[in-house]
N, C-alpha and C positions, 0 to 999 in steps of 0.2 A: 228874789235870787236874781244877779245880774249874771247876762250874757256877753260877756266881755268878748270873744269872736264878734256877734253880731256887733257889736260897738268898735272893734277895729274895723272891720268887712266896709261898714259905714265910714269911714272915715275915709280922706282924700286919697293916702298913703293906702290903705287895705283894700279901697276900691281899683287901684292898681295889681296888688299883689292877687287880690282874688281873680281879677279878668286875667292877666297872664298866667296863672297857674290853674284855670278852669273852675276853683273852687266855687261854692255856692255863698251868694252875698243874702244873706236875711234881711227884707224889707223892715221900714218902722211901717206897722201896722195901725190904719186910721179907727181909732176907738171909737167910744160913744164918747161925748159929754152931752150935757141936759146945756138946750140953747143950741146946739147943734143943729145945720140944714139935715134932710134926709141925707140929700147927697150934695157934695160939693163941687158940681160944675153940671152940666148939659147931660140929657141921658137921649137913647136912641133906641125909638121904638121899631122892629119887626114885626111883621106878622105875615108868615108865611103861610100858603093855604088861605088866605084869609080869614084871621085871628079872631076867633068868638069874645075877646076881653075887651077890645079896644077903645069901648067906650068907656067901662067902668076905667082901666088902666089910668086913663086920662083924667079922667074923673077923681081918683084917688089921688095921682100924681100933680096934677096942679093942686086939689086942696094943700098938698105936702108944699108949693114953693118949689118944685121941679121944672125944671128948664127942660120942655119932653118935644122931639122932633122925629118925623115920620118918617123925612127924608132922608137922606145921608149926604153932605154934601162932599165928603171926602177930603174936609180939614181941619174941623177942629175936634181936638180931644174931650176923650167923654170920660163923663163919672161913671156911666153904665150903660151896658148893652140889656135892654133886655127886650125879650123874642115869643111872642106870644103864639105860640106854636100850637094853640088849639083847635086848629083848622086845618092841621093835617086830613089830607083824605087818601094818602095814599104812601109809597114810598117814592114815589115821583117827586112829590112836593121836598122830599129832603135835597133836592139837587137847587130849586127855590132858597131854600133856607141858608142853605150854605153860601150862595150867589152875596145874600144879605148879610150874612153875623160878619165871614171871613175878612173880608176889608177893613171893618169897622173895630175887628179886636185889636187891628197892628195901632190902634192910636185911644185902644184904653188907657186911663190915664193912672198912678199910682194908690194901690188899695180899692181898683175900680173894681165893680160887679157885672158880672154876666148872670144871666136870672132867664131860664128856662121856662114857661108857663103852658104845661099840657094836658094832655086826656089820658085817663089811665088805660092803661093795655085793654086789660079786662072788658072795659065797656064797648070796645069797635063794636064794627057794627061787621067786620071780615080780616080774613086771615092779611091781607095787607094794610088793611087801615093800624091793624095792632103791631105787626112790624115795622110798618114806622114812629107810631106813638112809645115804642119799646126804644126804638133808636135813638129817641131823644137821652136815656139813660146812658148809654153808651160815650153819645157825644158830649155830655157832660164831664163826664167825668173824666173821659181825655184832656177832654178843654181845662178843666182847674188843674188838670199836672201843666200845661200850656202856659196859661197866664204870668205874668212876671210881677215885682214890685209889688206883691202886697195884696194882690187882685185876688178873687176866688169867682165860684161858677157855682152856682145851684140849680136845681130845679124844683118847681112844684107841680103836681100832678092836682089838677082841680077838678073834684068831681060834677057829674051835671048836678046841677042847682044848686050847687056851694059855694057859688058867684060871692054871696054875699058876708058869705066867712072867709074869703080873702084877705084883707085888708092889715093884720096885724101881720101873717106870715111876711106879706110884700113889702110891710116897711121894716120888719125884722132884717129879711136879706141884704135890704141895699142901702138899710143904716151900718152905724160903724158899730153895733152889737152884734153883727155876726162877723166880727175880726176875725178869728178863730176857726171860723166854721165852712168848710170847702167840701165839695166832692158830693154833698149829700141831696137825699130825694127823697120830699116830704108828702105825704099825699094830705088833699085838705077835704071833708067831705061838710055834706050838711050837718051845718051844726044845731043842736037841741036849743030847742027855745031858751033862752037866760030869764029864769023865774024872778016876777017882781022881788025887788027887794034884796039881790043877789048879792048886790054890792055897798050893803050898808046905804042904800037911798038911792042909788044908781046914779041917771043921769046921764048926758050924752060923754063918749068917750073922749079922756083927757090924753093925748097921746104921748103929753111930759110926762104926766102921773097918770099912768094907766092902771094903776093896782091902789089910786084912790080908798081908801076907807076900809079894805080887803083885811081881813086878818090871816095873818100867817104862821105858820110853825116850820122853823128850822132847827132839826136833827143835827148836832156835831156842829154848833156855831161857836163853840169859842175860840178857833183859828181857823187858820191857812182859807179853803175853799166855802169853808159854814160860814164862816165871819163874812169872806164877800161877797155870798148869797145874802145873808143879814141885810149888807148896808146896800147892796143893790136894790132888794127889795122895800127895803125904805124909802130909799131915793123918788125910786116910783111910785110913793103913796101908801103902800102897805103898813099896817102898824103889825109888829115882828114881835114874836114869842122867841126868843133864844133856848134853846133847851141844850143840856150837854149833861154830863155823869158829875155826881158833886165835885170829883176831885178837881174838876175843871172852875171850881165856882169860883175864884178871882176874875180867871180870864173871862169867864163867861158875862161875868156884871159889867165887866168893862166893855164889852162888844154890845150888851144890852143898852147900858149907857150912852154909847156913841149914836146908834140908831135910834133911841129914843124908846126904847121897846122893853119887854119884861123880859127876867130872865125866870127858864123854868129849868132845876136841876133833879134830873131824872134819868136813872138807865132804861134804854130803852129795850131792851133783853126780860125787864121785870114783869110779874104777870100783871102787876096795877099798873103799866106803865101807860097805854090807852086810857083806862079812867083820869089817871093824872092830868094828862092834855086835856082830855074833855074840860075837867073840872075846873084847869086852869083858863081857859080860852070863853067858858059861859061866866064863869065867875068877873075874869075880869074885863071881858067885852061883850058881844054880842055872839058869840060862836065862832066858829072854825071853815075859812072859806078856800085856804091854802095849807097844802102838807108839803114837806120840801123833805124826803128821807133821804140824808144827806150822809150822816154820821156810820163809818165804816172800819174795818180793821184791817190789815193784813199779818200774816204769819208765814212767812216765804220759806218753804222746802222741797227738797224733791218728793214728789209722788210715794216713789219705792221708800222713801225714809221718813215719809209722815205721819205721827201717831193720829190715834182717834182725838185724843184733846186738841189738839192742832188742827184738824181737821172739821173738829162741831164747834171752836170758839168762832171761827169766822163767820160759817153756815149761820151759826144763831145771833153774830151779830149784824150782819151782812143782809140778811134774807128773810130767815122765818120773825126776827120781829118785825121787818114790814109788813109779811102777811097776817099777824098778828094785828099790827095795829090799828090795820086797815079793815080786816074784817070786825076789830071793835068799835070802831070809829063808825063806821057805815049802820052797824046793827044799833047800835044807840042812839043814831040819826044825829049825832055829833058832827061827822060830815054829810051835810045834807044836799040838798038841790043846787047845783053850780060849782061845785067841788073841783077844785084843781087839785090833784096829785101827782107830783114829778120827784120821781126816782133816782137818786144818781145808781149808774151802772158804769161800764167801763171798755175799752177797746179790750181789756187785755179776757172781758167776756163776749166779745166777739171772734178775737183774733187768737186765743188764748197765749199764755205766755212763761216761760218756766220758771218750774220751782213754784207756780204759782194755781196750784194745782184746784186747790181749797176756793183761793180768791176768783179766780176765772167761771168754779162752776158758779158760786155764787152771783156774780154778776152778769151771767147768762139768765141762770135763773129771775131774775129781776127780769129780766126784757120777756122770760113767760109769763111772769106775773103781769107786767104791764099788756101784752096783747092779750091774756085772758079775762082779765078784768075789763079793758075797755066797756065791751057791751052793758055790762053794768051798771058802771059810769056814766056811759050814755042816757041809759034810761032817768037818772036821778037829774039828768042837764049837765055832768060834770064829764070831766075827762081824767085818763091817766095817762100819763108818761113817763120818758129816763130819758137822759142825758147821757151819753157815754163817752168821757175825756181821756185824749191820748195823754201824752208828756205837759203836766201842766206844772209850772215852776212855783214850787211848793218846798216846804221846809224838809219834805220827805224826799222828794227827789235831789235837793241838795245835799244829802247825803249820800246818794252814789257815787259811786267812783269815777273818777272823771271819764276814763276814757271810755265808761257805757253811758253816761250822764248826754256828753258829745254826742254819739251816735243817735241815741233816744228822741234827744234835740232836732236832729236834723233829716229823721227818715219820714219826714212830711214836706205836700207840695210847698208849705210856706218857711222852710227850714229855718223853724224857731220852734221854743217850747211855747207853751200857750200862757196865758196868765190864769189866774183862781176868777179874776171876773170874767172873762169869756165863760166860764161858766155860767158863771152867774147872771151872766145877761141873756142867756139862754135860759134858763131854768125862769126870770123872771117875765120873758115873752110866751111862755108855755102856761106860766100861771093866770095871764088875762083872762077876762071873762070874754073879751073879743076872739080870742084863739080856741072857742069852743068846737073847732071845725080839724082841729088836729086831737087826734085821739087815736089809742094805741101803738104809739108811734117811738123809735129811736134814733133822736137826733145826737151825730158825734159832734163833738169839740174838740177838735185833733188835728184842724188844718188838712186835713186829706193825709191821712197815715198813710205811709204805703206799705206795709203789712197790715194782711186780714184784710176781709170784704168792704 
């Protein structure tokens, strides 16, 4: 769907009008294309308090071809400002952080990246250090609302001993894959050992095709965000099973053909749905590595006017089906060692939304499912995470009344709606073998929505 306001605001006349009237000017975001460099320009590495990740960061970024500087000359434009704040010892170190970072931000290029790396406050040695570590969260969220021209700010909290599990997350947040992810804090913990053969042959990570050889099932794949997920997973090397209702058979076949995958017509609410998925992936492939729960419905109505059938239909599709499928696939070892489960939640499940009590309840339930299920998946060498999209440009949002749609588009720090590919890129990152340190997390794909937590 075309955002005509964004197109107008980007024109020469539109820039003048928006500037004089103080109107938002949405930027053209840097999105990933195969072959793109990790960053389109130099990066500055700041290490207030003596960062503990400087060697690792230098190695990873050098391997990615990034021009990395540790001294700020105050002149060059910067594609990223990376802050290694893992060495913060007390709140007094925050003054050094400010002195390093504040001047550099004025030279952040369009679609630049401010990426802070710290340690979890829960592991601090004393109250002063815990306060300093927690301060990074507020700093990042505020900076994400201040950076301009499509730039983003995010925070990665690295657990002790989790350094080796950091690279995929570092690459995601610096690249164009995270174009619509801003104001987020992600924890990276020690990743469970990847079992032999988990990627159907393994081998060194290929950062262009990080899902090479993996088998993925995407529910609700016939259109919209589901189709975009299937396309991105296939682009990154996965063999994709596109699943949807029989009524979507024609569209489903088109998506499956487009990604050189297979189509599976299945009602996820059916008692035998998990067995159908297991049989399909076992007979056509070597098993199942990645399960993406994207299928969902809305049946909006004020809670006081909502009948039991309307309530139940949404909870059944959006939440209960996922619980049942996960439980069955795990019990029959169809989702075995090293599996990745990613579920689509929503910002409605975090902040709520008028007329969507059933939908918000189901999406909040997914967050509970992910957090509670993480230890079990970790014990199998796997992970379970959720993405929570905000306003995404789809056929559903195109049908919203004009005024409501325009407000919903603008109430985020990037002043625009996201694209289905933004959700897909985040899911593809979480699906990687190398993302095993991210488990039980909820990542919002919302451009830092200004409503809700």
